[in-house]
N, C-alpha and C positions, 0 to 999 in steps of 0.2 A: 746828544751828539749823534749825528747820522753818518754812518760810514759810506763812502762812495763805492758802490758796486755797479758793474756794467748793466745789471738789470735788477728789477725788484725781486726780492726773495720773500716768499710767504712766511709769516711768523711761526707757523707750526713747523715748517721745515727747518727753520733756524733753531727752534727749541729742540727738535729731535737731534740735530747735529751737535748742539752744545751738550745735551744729556749724554750722548754716546762718547763724546770727548772726556767728560767727567768720569764715566764708568771705566773707560780705557786707562785713565790715569790712576784710578784706585786699584785696578787689577795689576797694572805694571808695578805699583808700589809694593804689592804683596808677593811678588815673585821671589824665589830663593836666590840668595846671593851666591855668586860663583866664587870659587877659590882662586881665581885668576889674579896674579900679582898686580896686574895693571888696574884692577878695580880699586876704588878708594877703600880704606879700612873702615870697619864699623865704628860708629861713634862710641864714646866711653859711656859706661853706665851712669844713670842719673844719680845725683847726690841724694843722700838720705834725707827724708823729711820727717820732722818730729822725732828724731832719734831712731827711727826704724831703718833697718838695713835693707837696701833694695835686693830683690830676688834676681840673681844673675842667671841662674840656670833654671829654666822652666822644665817641668817633667815632660817627657816625650809622650806622644799620643799612642795608646795601646791599639795597634792595628789589628790584633787578633779578635778584638771585640766586633770588628766590622765584617768578619767572615761569616758566611752563611753556615748554618748547621747542616751536617751531612748525616743522613739516616739511611742505613742499608746501601751504602755507596751511591746514594742519590741525593742531589741537592733539593731541599724543600723549596717549592715555588710558592712565594708569598701571595702571588696574584692568581693562583690556580682557582678554577671554579669549584665551589663546594656544593654543587647541586645534588639534590636527593635523587633517588631512583627515577627513571623516566616515567612519565605519566602513562597510564593505559590508553590505548587508542579510544577516540570518542565513540560513543554508542550511536549507531545509525538509527534515526527515528523514521519509521516507515509511516508515511501519511496515507490514509485511506483515500481512494479516488473520490472526487466529488460525486454526489448522487446524480443520476441522469436527469435531464430536464423532464418536467411532466409532459405527458403526451398532449399533442394539440387537441383541442376540443373537436368532436366530430362535426363534419359539415356535409351538406347535401351534395350529391353528385351533380354534375352539370345537366341542364335540361336536355332530355333526349328528343325533344319535339322541334319541328320546324313549322313556321307559319305558312299556311297554304291559301287561306282566304277568309272572308267574313261575309255574313249575311245578316241584314238588319230587317226585322219584322216588327214594326211598331216600336214598343218599348223593349222588346227582347232582341238581344244580339247573340248570334251563334258564330263561333270561330271554328274554322277547319284546320286541323293540325295533322301533321304527318310524322310517323315514327317508324323508321326503317321501311317496311312494306305495308304498314297498316295506316289507315286513315281514320281520324276521329272528328266528330262534330260535337262541340261542347258549349255550354252556356255557363254563366256565373252560378256557383254553388254545386256544380257537378263534380264527381270524383272520377279520376282517370287512372286506370290500371291499378287501383287500390292504393296508390302511393302519393298521388297528387290531387289536390282539390283546387278548383278554379275559384279564386277570390274575387277578381274583378276583371272586366274587359273595358279598356278605354280606346280612344282613337289611335293611340301610339303604342300601347303595350297590353300584354295579358299577364296578370299577376297570379302566381301559383303559390301554394303552401305545400312543402314537402312534409307529409304527415308523420313519418317516424321521428323527425326532429322538431317539427313545428317551425321550421325556418322558411322565410319568404324568398321567392325568386321571381324574376321578371323576364319575360320574353318580349323583346321589342318587335313591333310590327311597323311596316311602312304604310303610309297613306296612299290611297289610289290616286293616280295622276289624271 
């Protein structure tokens, strides 16, 4: 049987309403009766079953058992925290700084020479270099100022070896126009 409602009611909502109504009726039935004369009298006690007499007066509830115990004029809190002494502050761990990075490997200083010119005599090529106020004429295999050795001379560059480190360096030269 479907009841006519102006709109559709979800089943869960209807179930909640019915449950609340049942709970309200149970709670209303347990309320204390008033001594008002207009209220209906209490029903008569039930007849005895199997020869036993029904218990008319039930013992009252001892309300003193529900009171909290009082110690030193203070009510004991059942939900109070029972934590132990506070923990000591944490120990600070000091980390050593990371080691510094290793130093960069040594490198040769920039070439102090500028190309000034070139002279070719058969198989031998001589290059003219300028350093500050000094001019030098060198060929392949020569040592210059005790720190540079001329490795090779090509049409586009002069190759040096920096003797203290053994590193190679190149000085580009321009072709004559």
